[in-house]
C-alpha positions as CSV (number, residue, x, y, z in Angstrom):
1,M,110.4,84.0,119.1
2,K,109.8,86.2,116.1
3,Y,107.5,89.3,116.0
4,V,105.4,90.8,113.3
5,I,103.1,93.8,113.0
6,V,100.8,93.9,110.0
7,L,99.6,97.5,109.7
8,G,96.5,98.1,107.4
9,D,96.7,101.9,107.2
10,G,93.3,103.5,107.8
11,M,91.6,100.1,107.8
12,A,89.2,100.9,110.7
13,D,85.9,102.6,109.8
14,E,82.3,103.4,110.9
15,P,79.2,101.3,110.2
16,I,78.0,101.9,106.7
17,E,74.2,101.6,105.8
18,E,74.8,100.0,102.4
19,L,76.8,97.3,104.1
20,G,73.9,96.5,106.4
21,G,75.3,98.5,109.2
22,K,78.7,96.8,109.1
23,T,82.1,98.4,108.7
24,P,84.3,97.4,105.7
25,L,86.4,95.3,108.1
26,E,83.3,93.4,109.3
27,Y,81.9,93.0,105.8
28,A,85.0,91.9,104.0
29,N,85.7,88.3,103.2
30,T,88.7,87.6,105.5
31,P,89.0,83.9,106.2
32,E,92.5,84.2,107.6
33,M,91.7,86.9,110.0
34,D,88.5,85.1,110.9
35,R,90.6,81.9,111.7
36,L,93.2,83.8,113.7
37,S,90.7,85.8,115.7
38,K,89.4,82.7,117.3
39,L,92.9,81.9,118.6
40,S,93.9,85.5,119.5
41,E,93.5,88.3,121.9
42,I,91.2,91.0,120.4
43,G,90.9,94.5,121.7
44,L,91.1,98.2,121.1
45,V,94.1,100.5,121.2
46,H,94.1,104.3,121.2
47,T,97.0,105.2,118.9
48,I,96.5,109.0,118.8
49,P,97.5,110.9,122.0
50,E,94.9,113.4,123.3
51,G,95.2,116.7,121.5
52,M,97.3,115.5,118.6
53,S,96.2,115.3,115.0
54,P,95.2,111.8,113.8
55,G,97.9,111.5,111.1
56,S,99.7,108.4,109.8
57,D,102.8,110.0,111.2
58,T,101.8,110.2,114.9
59,A,99.8,106.9,114.6
60,N,102.7,104.8,113.2
61,L,105.2,106.3,115.6
62,S,102.8,105.3,118.3
63,V,102.4,101.7,117.0
64,L,106.2,101.4,116.7
65,G,106.5,102.3,120.4
66,Y,107.5,105.9,120.1
67,D,105.4,108.3,122.1
68,P,104.4,111.0,119.6
69,K,104.3,113.6,122.4
70,K,108.0,113.0,123.0
71,Y,109.3,112.1,119.5
72,Y,107.1,113.9,116.9
73,T,108.5,117.0,115.2
74,G,106.3,116.9,112.0
75,R,105.5,114.6,109.2
76,S,107.7,116.0,106.4
77,P,111.0,115.7,108.3
78,L,110.4,111.9,108.6
79,E,109.9,111.8,104.8
80,A,113.1,113.8,104.4
81,L,115.0,111.0,106.1
82,S,113.6,108.5,103.7
83,I,114.5,110.6,100.6
84,G,118.0,111.1,102.0
85,V,117.8,114.8,102.6
86,D,120.3,115.9,105.4
87,M,118.3,118.6,107.2
88,K,120.1,121.4,109.0
89,T,118.8,122.3,112.4
90,T,117.4,125.6,110.9
91,D,115.6,123.8,108.1
92,V,111.8,123.2,108.0
93,A,110.5,120.4,105.8
94,L,107.2,120.7,104.1
95,R,105.2,117.9,102.4
96,C,104.6,118.9,98.8
97,N,101.7,117.0,97.4
98,I,100.8,117.2,93.7
99,V,97.1,117.5,93.8
100,T,94.1,118.1,91.5
101,V,92.2,121.3,91.8
102,S,89.2,122.2,89.6
103,V,90.1,123.3,86.1
104,D,88.0,126.4,85.5
105,D,88.3,130.2,85.0
106,K,87.9,131.0,88.6
107,P,90.8,132.6,90.6
108,Y,93.0,130.1,92.3
109,E,91.5,130.9,95.7
110,E,88.0,129.9,94.4
111,K,89.0,126.6,93.0
112,T,87.9,123.3,94.6
113,I,90.3,120.5,95.7
114,I,89.2,117.4,93.8
115,D,91.8,114.7,94.5
116,H,94.7,114.7,97.0
117,S,96.6,112.0,95.0
118,S,95.9,113.1,91.4
119,S,94.4,109.6,90.5
120,E,97.3,108.0,92.3
121,I,99.8,109.5,89.9
122,S,102.9,107.4,89.1
123,T,106.3,108.6,90.5
124,E,107.6,108.8,87.0
125,D,105.0,111.3,85.8
126,A,105.0,113.2,89.1
127,A,108.8,113.6,88.9
128,V,108.5,115.3,85.5
129,L,105.8,117.7,86.8
130,L,107.8,118.5,89.9
131,D,110.8,119.2,87.8
132,A,108.8,121.8,85.8
133,V,107.8,123.4,89.1
134,K,111.4,123.2,90.4
135,K,112.8,125.0,87.3
136,E,110.4,127.9,87.9
137,L,110.2,128.2,91.6
138,E,113.3,126.8,93.3
139,N,115.8,129.2,94.8
140,D,118.2,129.4,97.7
141,I,115.4,129.4,100.3
142,Y,113.1,126.7,98.9
143,K,114.4,123.4,97.5
144,Y,112.2,120.7,96.0
145,Y,112.8,116.9,96.2
146,V,111.1,114.0,94.5
147,G,109.4,111.4,96.7
148,T,106.9,108.7,95.7
149,S,103.7,109.0,93.7
150,Y,102.0,112.3,94.7
151,R,104.0,112.7,97.9
152,H,107.0,115.1,97.5
153,L,109.1,117.4,99.7
154,T,110.2,121.0,100.0
155,I,112.9,122.2,102.3
156,W,112.6,125.8,103.6
157,D,115.9,127.3,104.7
158,K,115.6,129.1,108.0
159,G,111.8,128.4,107.9
160,Q,109.0,128.4,110.3
161,V,106.8,125.6,111.5
162,V,103.5,127.2,110.2
163,S,100.0,125.8,110.5
164,L,99.0,124.1,107.2
165,T,96.0,122.0,106.2
166,P,96.4,118.5,104.8
167,P,94.7,118.3,101.4
168,H,92.9,115.0,102.2
169,D,91.0,116.8,105.0
170,I,89.3,119.3,102.6
171,L,88.4,117.2,99.6
172,G,85.5,118.8,97.7
173,K,85.9,122.1,99.4
174,V,86.9,125.6,98.0
175,I,90.5,126.1,98.9
176,G,90.7,129.8,99.7
177,E,90.4,129.7,103.5
178,Y,92.8,126.7,103.7
179,L,95.7,128.3,101.8
180,P,98.9,129.1,103.8
181,K,99.0,132.4,105.6
182,E,102.7,132.6,104.6
183,E,102.6,134.7,101.4
184,A,105.6,133.0,99.8
185,L,104.1,129.5,100.2
186,K,100.7,130.6,98.9
187,E,102.3,132.3,95.9
188,M,104.2,129.2,95.0
189,M,101.1,127.1,95.1
190,K,99.2,129.6,92.8
191,K,102.1,129.7,90.4
192,S,102.4,126.0,90.3
193,Y,98.8,125.8,88.8
194,D,99.8,128.1,86.0
195,I,102.9,125.9,85.4
196,L,101.1,122.6,85.5
197,V,97.6,123.1,84.2
198,N,98.5,122.8,80.5
199,H,101.5,120.6,80.9
200,P,101.6,117.8,78.2
201,I,101.4,115.1,80.9
202,N,98.2,116.7,82.3
203,V,96.7,117.1,78.8
204,E,97.4,113.4,78.3
205,R,96.0,112.4,81.7
206,M,92.7,114.3,81.1
207,A,92.4,112.6,77.7
208,K,92.6,109.3,79.5
209,G,90.0,110.3,82.0
210,L,92.5,110.7,84.8
211,N,92.6,113.7,87.2
212,P,95.3,116.2,86.2
213,A,98.1,116.8,88.7
214,N,97.8,120.6,88.4
215,S,98.9,122.1,91.7
216,I,101.4,121.6,94.5
217,W,100.0,121.7,98.1
218,F,102.2,122.3,101.1
219,W,101.4,120.8,104.5
220,G,103.0,118.8,107.4
221,A,105.7,121.3,108.4
222,G,108.3,120.2,110.9
223,T,112.0,120.3,112.0
224,R,114.7,117.6,112.0
225,P,113.5,114.5,114.0
226,C,115.5,112.6,116.6
227,L,114.3,109.1,117.2
228,S,116.1,106.6,119.4
229,S,117.3,103.3,118.0
230,F,114.6,100.7,117.8
231,E,117.1,97.9,118.6
232,E,118.5,99.7,121.6
233,K,115.0,100.6,122.8
234,N,113.6,97.0,122.4
235,N,116.7,94.8,122.3
236,K,115.4,93.5,119.0
237,T,116.5,94.0,115.4
238,G,113.8,95.1,113.0
239,V,112.9,95.7,109.4
240,M,110.5,98.2,107.9
241,I,108.6,97.1,104.8
242,S,106.5,100.0,103.2
243,A,106.1,101.8,99.9
244,V,105.5,105.1,101.7
245,D,108.3,107.6,102.3
246,L,106.8,108.5,105.8
247,L,107.2,104.9,107.0
248,K,110.6,104.5,105.4
249,G,111.7,107.7,107.1
250,I,110.6,106.4,110.5
251,G,112.6,103.3,109.7
252,V,115.7,105.4,108.9
253,G,115.2,107.5,112.1
254,A,114.8,104.4,114.2
255,D,117.9,102.7,112.7
256,M,115.8,99.9,111.3
257,T,116.5,98.2,108.0
258,N,114.3,99.4,105.2
259,I,113.4,96.6,102.7
260,I,112.4,97.9,99.3
261,V,110.0,95.6,97.5
262,E,109.7,95.8,93.7
263,G,106.2,96.8,92.7
264,A,105.2,98.1,96.1
265,D,103.7,101.5,95.3
266,G,101.1,102.3,98.1
267,T,98.1,101.7,95.8
268,L,95.4,99.1,95.7
269,H,97.5,97.1,93.3
270,T,100.7,97.1,95.3
271,N,102.9,94.0,95.5
272,Y,101.3,92.4,98.6
273,E,102.9,89.0,98.3
274,G,106.3,90.7,97.8
275,K,105.9,92.5,101.1
276,A,104.9,89.3,102.9
277,N,107.7,87.2,101.5
278,A,110.2,89.9,102.3
279,A,109.1,89.8,105.9
280,V,109.4,86.1,106.1
281,K,112.8,86.1,104.5
282,A,114.0,88.8,107.0
283,L,112.8,86.8,109.9
284,T,113.8,83.3,108.9
285,E,116.9,83.7,106.7
286,D,118.4,87.0,107.6
287,G,118.1,86.7,111.4
288,Y,115.9,89.7,112.2
289,D,113.7,89.6,115.2
290,F,110.9,91.9,114.1
291,A,109.1,92.9,110.9
292,Y,106.8,95.8,110.4
293,I,104.6,95.3,107.2
294,H,102.8,98.5,106.3
295,V,100.1,98.5,103.6
296,E,98.8,101.9,102.5
297,A,95.8,100.8,100.3
298,P,92.9,100.8,102.8
299,D,93.7,104.4,103.7
300,E,93.9,105.5,100.1
301,M,90.6,103.9,99.4
302,G,89.1,105.6,102.4
303,H,90.3,109.0,101.2
304,Q,88.7,108.2,97.8
305,G,85.4,107.4,99.5
306,S,85.2,104.0,97.7
307,V,83.5,101.4,99.9
308,E,84.1,98.6,97.3
309,R,87.8,99.3,96.9
310,K,88.4,99.6,100.6
311,I,86.8,96.2,101.1
312,K,89.0,94.8,98.4
313,A,92.1,96.3,100.0
314,I,91.2,94.6,103.3
315,E,90.6,91.3,101.5
316,Y,94.0,91.6,99.8
317,L,95.6,92.3,103.1
318,D,94.0,89.1,104.6
319,Q,94.9,86.7,101.8
320,R,98.0,88.2,100.2
321,V,99.8,89.4,103.3
322,I,98.6,87.8,106.5
323,K,98.0,84.4,105.1
324,V,101.3,84.3,103.2
325,V,103.2,85.2,106.4
326,T,101.4,82.7,108.7
327,D,101.5,79.9,106.2
328,A,105.3,80.4,105.7
329,L,106.2,80.7,109.4
330,D,104.0,77.8,110.3
331,A,105.5,75.6,107.6
332,Q,109.0,76.4,108.9
333,G,108.0,75.7,112.5
334,V,108.8,79.2,113.6
335,D,107.4,80.5,116.9
336,Y,106.0,83.9,116.5
337,R,103.7,86.6,117.8
338,M,101.8,88.8,115.3
339,M,99.8,91.9,115.9
340,V,97.3,93.1,113.2
341,L,95.9,96.6,113.4
342,P,95.3,99.9,111.6
343,D,97.1,103.0,112.6
344,H,93.9,105.1,112.7
345,P,90.4,105.0,111.1
346,T,89.8,106.5,107.7
347,P,86.0,106.4,107.6
348,I,84.3,106.5,104.2
349,C,81.8,109.0,105.5
350,V,84.4,111.7,106.1
351,R,87.2,110.6,103.7
352,T,89.9,111.6,106.2
353,H,91.5,110.3,109.5
354,T,89.8,110.3,112.9
355,S,91.1,109.7,116.4
356,S,88.9,106.8,117.5
357,P,90.5,103.7,119.0
358,V,91.3,101.0,116.5
359,P,90.9,97.2,116.8
360,Y,93.9,95.0,117.3
361,M,94.4,91.3,117.1
362,L,97.4,89.6,118.9
363,Y,98.1,86.1,117.8
364,D,100.8,83.9,119.5
365,S,101.6,80.6,117.7
366,T,102.7,79.1,121.0
367,D,99.7,80.2,123.1
368,K,96.5,79.8,121.0
369,K,93.4,81.1,122.7
370,S,89.9,79.6,122.4
371,E,87.7,82.6,121.8
372,N,84.5,83.5,119.9
373,W,85.5,86.9,118.6
374,N,85.9,88.1,115.1
375,Y,88.5,90.8,114.3
376,N,86.6,94.0,113.8
377,E,85.8,97.3,115.6
378,K,82.6,96.0,117.3
379,D,84.2,92.8,118.7
380,G,87.3,94.7,119.7
381,K,85.2,97.0,121.9
382,A,83.1,94.1,123.2
383,S,86.1,92.2,124.3
384,G,86.9,94.7,127.0
385,N,90.6,94.7,126.2
386,Y,91.9,98.3,125.9
387,I,95.3,99.8,125.5
388,A,94.9,103.5,126.4
389,E,98.4,104.6,125.3
390,G,99.2,103.4,121.8
391,H,103.0,103.5,122.2
392,K,102.7,100.7,124.8
393,A,101.0,98.3,122.4
394,I,104.4,97.1,121.2
395,D,105.4,96.2,124.7
396,H,102.3,94.0,124.8
397,L,103.5,92.3,121.5
398,F,107.0,91.8,123.0
399,E,105.5,90.7,126.4
400,K,107.4,93.4,128.3
């Protein structure tokens, strides 16, 4: 038996009036999920432990079977693992987004945050901008490291795990009250605007109608993580397939094999088929037992507040990932169990994460159900199936 999780990041949502009261998952044209749902177990799973923030960090740890209350030490340290930063026990890692704040004559504290991803800036452009910041601001205490797209990393020597606000939680708001209380962090953010606002890359981006990547933003502080081995924990070998450093970092921490797919970039136009085919190869040719396919696009479209693009991301997930995997495994006569789910909702109405339970679909090629459900939030709730502790969902997949 082979095992697959297809994770549509932020895919769950709330009913939207312009969609006739349907969610994007209900409204989207998803023939493969529609087909599988009639043969599967449908339900809800609560991936976010009570009292914890609904981040992709806590949620994906939970889906992978790691209780966030036991294993979570912060988001950025997981990304540090992916980048290859060897953290000391006294280090604190900080996520260092390159964001868009309003370009005006107002003091930095009175600017508005426009875009947490700077129009999904390329890693190549972001690396040049981060290098400009690094030359001016890096010292023996604060070190800067390039990640992917807008997502980068700062290591604070002998730092503190301070409270910091994720930029995607305050889109459209004036930033003053959300800036770090730690003076050194706040000053670096202010100085970064002066360094970046007139950088040639940003002048060119604005000329093209793209948002300028004109400020760094610190959040997600944490200390060095310590995850147990996925294989030892589950007696199964596993691969992680994601474009996002956070997920790659979880893979590193769990001693899973990270598979890097060319053209996978965490955007709406990522290499969906490449991810699906990499999973099939890992399971059928390379002998792995489990594949975790993470797709970031639905979450990004939720943060952007784009109903149309979120629907498109879900449709791509259906036809270009799930169908590719099922067609290939069925054609090769492989027995498999596959769970499809989001890590958390990213509702269009709030443009950030929430803690509501998410719908799951569990398909077993050797034990096909005869149901009348569709895979969505409403039917997941109506089914009556509920997994209260998200980190136990993987045991259900593995039939423990």
